[in-house]
C-alpha positions in Angstrom: 1.8 -14.4 2.3 -1.6 -12.4 2.5 -3.1 -11.8 -0.9 -4.0 -7.9 -1.4 -4.7 -5.4 -4.7 -1.0 -3.8 -6.0 -1.1 -1.3 -8.0 1.9 -1.0 -10.8 5.0 1.1 -9.9 3.9 3.2 -13.1 0.3 4.1 -11.5 1.2 5.2 -8.4 1.3 8.6 -8.9 -1.7 8.6 -10.3 -3.4 6.1 -7.6 -5.5 7.5 -4.7 -6.6 5.6 -1.8 -3.2 3.8 -1.2 -3.2 1.9 2.0 0.1 0.0 3.6 -0.8 -3.5 4.0 1.3 -6.0 6.3 2.2 -8.8 3.9 4.4 -11.3 6.4 6.2 -10.9 9.6 8.9 -13.1 10.8 11.4 -13.1 14.7 14.5 -14.7 15.1 15.0 -15.4 18.4 18.9 -15.4 19.4 20.1 -19.0 20.0 21.0 -19.0 24.0 17.6 -19.6 26.2 18.4 -19.1 29.8 16.4 -19.2 32.7 16.0 -16.1 35.1 17.4 -18.4 37.8 20.5 -18.9 35.5 20.9 -15.1 34.7 20.9 -14.3 38.8 23.4 -17.0 39.4 25.8 -15.5 37.0 25.3 -12.0 38.3 26.3 -13.5 42.1 29.3 -15.4 40.5 30.8 -12.8 39.3 29.7 -9.8 41.6 32.4 -9.3 44.8 31.9 -11.7 47.6 29.4 -10.1 50.3 28.1 -7.6 47.9 24.6 -8.6 49.2 23.4 -8.6 45.4 19.1 -9.0 45.8 19.0 -11.1 42.3 15.5 -12.7 43.6 13.9 -9.4 42.8 14.5 -10.0 39.0 11.9 -12.9 38.9 9.5 -11.2 41.5 9.2 -7.5 40.2 9.2 -8.6 36.5 7.8 -12.3 36.2 10.3 -13.3 33.7 10.9 -16.7 33.2 12.9 -17.0 30.2 15.3 -14.9 28.3 17.7 -14.8 25.2 20.6 -13.9 24.5 22.8 -13.8 21.4 26.0 -15.4 20.6 29.4 -13.8 21.3 30.1 -12.1 18.4 26.6 -11.9 16.8 25.7 -8.7 15.6 22.2 -6.8 15.6 22.4 -7.1 11.9 22.8 -10.8 11.8 19.5 -11.0 13.8 17.8 -8.7 11.6 19.0 -10.5 8.1 18.1 -14.0 9.6 14.2 -12.6 10.3 14.6 -10.3 7.3 15.1 -13.7 5.1 12.1 -15.6 6.2 9.6 -11.9 6.1 10.6 -12.0 2.3 10.3 -16.0 1.5 7.1 -16.0 3.0 5.8 -12.8 1.0 7.3 -14.6 -2.0 9.5 -12.1 -2.6 13.3 -11.3 -3.2 15.5 -8.4 -1.5 15.3 -6.7 -5.3 11.6 -6.5 -4.7 12.7 -4.2 -1.8 11.8 -0.3 -2.9 13.3 0.6 1.0 14.7 -1.0 3.7 14.3 0.5 7.2 16.5 -0.7 9.7 14.4 0.4 13.4 15.8 -0.6 16.5 17.3 0.5 20.2 20.5 -1.5 19.5 22.9 -1.2 16.6 25.9 -2.6 14.5 27.9 0.7 14.7 27.6 4.2 15.4 28.2 5.2 11.8 27.1 3.9 9.2 23.7 3.1 9.5 23.0 -0.7 10.5 20.6 -0.6 7.7 23.8 -0.5 5.3 25.0 -3.6 6.9 21.6 -5.2 6.4 21.4 -4.5 3.0 24.3 -5.5 2.3 24.3 -8.7 4.0 21.0 -9.5 2.3 22.5 -8.7 -1.1 20.6 -5.4 -1.8 21.6 -3.3 -4.9 20.7 0.1 -4.9 18.2 -0.3 -2.3 17.6 3.0 -0.3 18.1 2.2 3.5 18.0 4.4 6.8 17.8 3.9 10.5 15.1 4.7 12.7 15.7 4.9 16.3 13.3 5.6 19.5 14.0 3.1 21.9 11.4 0.2 22.5 8.6 1.9 20.0 11.5 2.0 16.9 9.4 -0.9 14.9 6.7 0.5 15.5 8.0 3.8 14.5 9.6 2.0 11.5 5.9 1.0 10.3 4.7 4.7 11.1 7.3 5.9 8.3 6.8 2.6 5.9 3.0 3.9 6.0 3.3 7.4 5.0 5.5 6.6 2.2 3.4 3.7 1.0 0.2 5.8 1.5 2.1 9.2 -0.3 3.0 6.8 -3.5 7.0 7.2 -3.0 7.4 3.2 -2.7 5.7 0.5 -3.5 7.2 -2.5 -1.2 9.1 -1.6 2.0 11.3 -3.7 4.5 11.2 -3.0 8.0 13.8 -5.1 10.1 14.9 -4.9 13.7 17.8 -6.2 15.5 17.7 -6.1 19.3 21.0 -7.0 21.5 20.2 -5.5 24.9 22.2 -8.1 26.8 25.7 -6.6 25.8 24.8 -3.7 28.3 23.9 -6.1 31.3 26.2 -5.5 34.2 27.1 -9.0 35.4 29.5 -7.2 38.3 27.6 -5.4 40.4 29.6 -3.9 43.6 26.9 -3.5 45.9 22.8 -3.3 46.1 22.4 0.2 44.7 24.3 -0.4 41.7 22.1 -3.9 40.9 19.0 -2.0 41.1 20.3 0.9 38.7 21.4 -2.2 36.2 18.2 -3.9 37.1 16.4 -3.3 33.5 18.7 -4.9 31.3 18.5 -8.9 33.0 15.1 -9.3 31.5 15.8 -8.3 28.4 16.1 -10.5 25.3 17.9 -10.5 22.2 16.2 -11.3 19.0 15.5 -10.2 15.1 12.3 -9.3 13.5 11.2 -8.4 9.8 8.0 -7.0 8.1 7.1 -6.8 4.8 4.2 -4.0 4.1 3.3 -3.4 0.5 1.0 -1.1 -1.3 -2.9 -2.0 -1.9 -6.1 -0.4 -3.2 -8.0 -2.2 -0.7 -9.7 0.6 1.7 -10.0 -2.3 4.6 -6.7 -3.5 4.6 -3.2 -2.7 6.4 -2.6 0.1 8.8 -5.8 2.0 9.7 -4.4 4.3 11.9 -1.7 5.4 14.1 -1.1 8.0 16.8 2.0 8.8 19.0 3.0 10.9 21.7 6.0 11.8 24.2 6.9 13.2 27.8 10.1 13.9 26.6 11.2 15.4 29.9 11.2 12.1 31.4 14.1 11.4 29.0 16.8 10.7 32.0 14.9 8.1 33.7 16.5 5.5 31.8 19.6 5.5 29.5 22.3 4.0 28.1 25.2 6.5 27.7 27.6 4.8 25.6 28.9 5.8 22.2 27.3 9.1 22.7 28.8 12.6 22.9 28.2 13.0 26.1 30.3 10.0 27.6 32.1 8.7 24.2 34.6 6.7 26.2 33.2 6.1 29.9 33.1 2.3 30.5 30.3 3.0 32.9 28.0 4.4 30.2 28.1 0.6 28.5 25.8 -0.1 31.1 21.6 0.4 31.7 21.4 2.9 34.4 17.4 3.3 34.9 15.0 3.9 37.7 11.9 1.1 36.5 9.3 2.6 39.1 9.6 6.0 37.8 9.8 5.0 34.3 6.6 3.1 35.1 4.6 6.3 36.9 5.8 8.3 33.8 4.3 5.9 31.4 0.9 5.8 33.3 1.0 9.5 34.0 -0.2 10.1 30.5 -3.4 8.5 30.4 -5.5 7.1 28.2 -6.3 10.3 25.6 -4.1 9.6 23.1 -5.1 5.7 22.8 -8.7 7.1 23.0 -8.0 9.5 20.5 -6.8 7.2 18.4 -9.6 4.8 18.4 -11.9 7.5 18.0 -10.2 8.6 14.7 -10.5 4.9 13.1 -14.1 4.5 14.7 -13.0 1.7 16.5 -13.1 0.6 20.4 -10.9 -2.1 21.8 -13.0 -5.5 21.5 -13.1 -4.7 17.6 -9.7 -6.1 18.1 -8.9 -10.2 17.5 -5.9 -9.1 19.8 -4.5 -6.6 21.4 -0.3 -5.9 21.4 1.4 -4.1 24.1 4.8 -3.7 25.1 5.8 -5.3 28.2 8.3 -5.0 30.6 7.0 -6.3 33.9 3.9 -8.5 34.2 3.2 -7.4 38.1 2.8 -4.3 36.4 0.2 -5.7 33.6 -3.1 -5.1 35.6 -2.7 -1.8 36.5 -1.7 -0.7 33.0 -4.6 -2.3 31.4 -6.9 -0.6 34.5 -5.7 2.9 34.0 -5.6 2.7 29.9 -9.3 1.2 30.1 -7.7 -1.6 28.0 -9.5 -5.5 28.1 -6.8 -7.4 29.9 -8.2 -10.7 28.2 -7.2 -9.7 24.6 -3.8 -8.8 25.0 -0.8 -11.7 24.5 1.3 -11.8 27.5 5.0 -12.6 26.4 7.3 -11.0 29.0 7.0 -14.3 31.0 8.4 -16.7 28.7 10.1 -14.2 26.0 11.3 -11.2 28.7 11.4 -7.7 27.7 11.6 -8.2 24.3 12.7 -4.1 23.5 11.4 -2.6 20.1 10.6 -6.3 19.3 7.5 -7.0 21.1 5.0 -5.8 18.2 6.3 -8.2 15.7 6.6 -11.0 18.1 3.1 -10.6 19.4 1.7 -10.4 15.7 3.6 -13.5 14.9 2.5 -15.5 18.0 -1.0 -14.3 17.1 -0.7 -15.5 13.5 1.0 -19.0 14.3 -1.7 -19.7 16.6 -4.9 -18.7 14.6 -5.6 -15.7 16.8 -5.9 -13.4 14.4 -6.8 -13.9 10.4 -6.6 -12.2 7.3 -9.7 -10.0 7.7 -9.1 -9.3 11.4 -8.5 -6.1 13.2 -5.5 -5.6 15.7 -4.2 -3.2 17.4 -0.5 -2.6 19.5 0.4 -0.2 22.1 3.9 1.0 22.5 5.6 2.2 25.4 9.3 3.3 25.1 12.4 5.1 27.3 12.0 9.3 26.7 9.3 8.9 26.8 6.7 8.3 24.5 3.8 6.1 23.9 1.7 5.2 20.7 -1.0 3.5 19.4 -1.3 1.3 16.0 -4.6 0.0 14.3 -4.5 -2.7 11.6 -6.1 -4.9 9.5 -4.8 -8.2 7.8 
């Protein structure tokens, strides 16, 4: 737990200069670890004989070596709850100390109700306000954005942001041909996991969320989709699988350029070299060099997780922060940043100080 100056609940409405500090973070990896070779073998085994499925592309185009999958019947809320219990313990808190719970993920247990209700019930929460935030792989970062705004406004004192991701349920194992395999490609390198973060009010000016900025190019929404459960395909089995043009998605992100990142850094009076580390949502290792070059981000400051953990969807941020804290790469008082990319498409930058 990180030390922080915390005003009382009664004084919040009269307090100025409030900041949202990250008190603790935790990640719960799904229990089943597979090599990409094992993933490729299963695709071949479940696809029709002679389908000519180029499974070697999975490792070659993504650089992923291992992924994590949930147990059968394990819900996204189960992964989120496991991480939440660890984060609360690290913060020295109980669920009763939480003023607001936000479930922020691309995945969900059900269309209705919000998964945050299920997480709160499993944690034993009583009369805690809850809601979900959903924006593909930027969901967790947007959840922190919302929590930061609430804490700075004085509305809430302690907020628990949780996530549970289970993209493995949307993997198409049986591919009729090469074209279908390429459409479903995104799922093979994704991992299941849970994450949680405790944010708490502080009056220390140099702690917590220093700056956040987001933008979107929503005309690219159809580059990557998972249609299951929506009004467009309520009962279409084909909509339960990923459908994504990875090359077009990458080009759409790169077309946004570094403008948002530079503006957010300038608003905080910072440069990339001011950070102990830089987190970045990662989809494919071979793209990392090009992305960093176009965005003018020093690659040696990036914590690369794509190879060993796969595409962690919205959990990239808490995973990389957790790894940085465990290794001592970031310590109390250090600054760090996180660059988010998400289908839709959107991008964002968060600047923080522990």
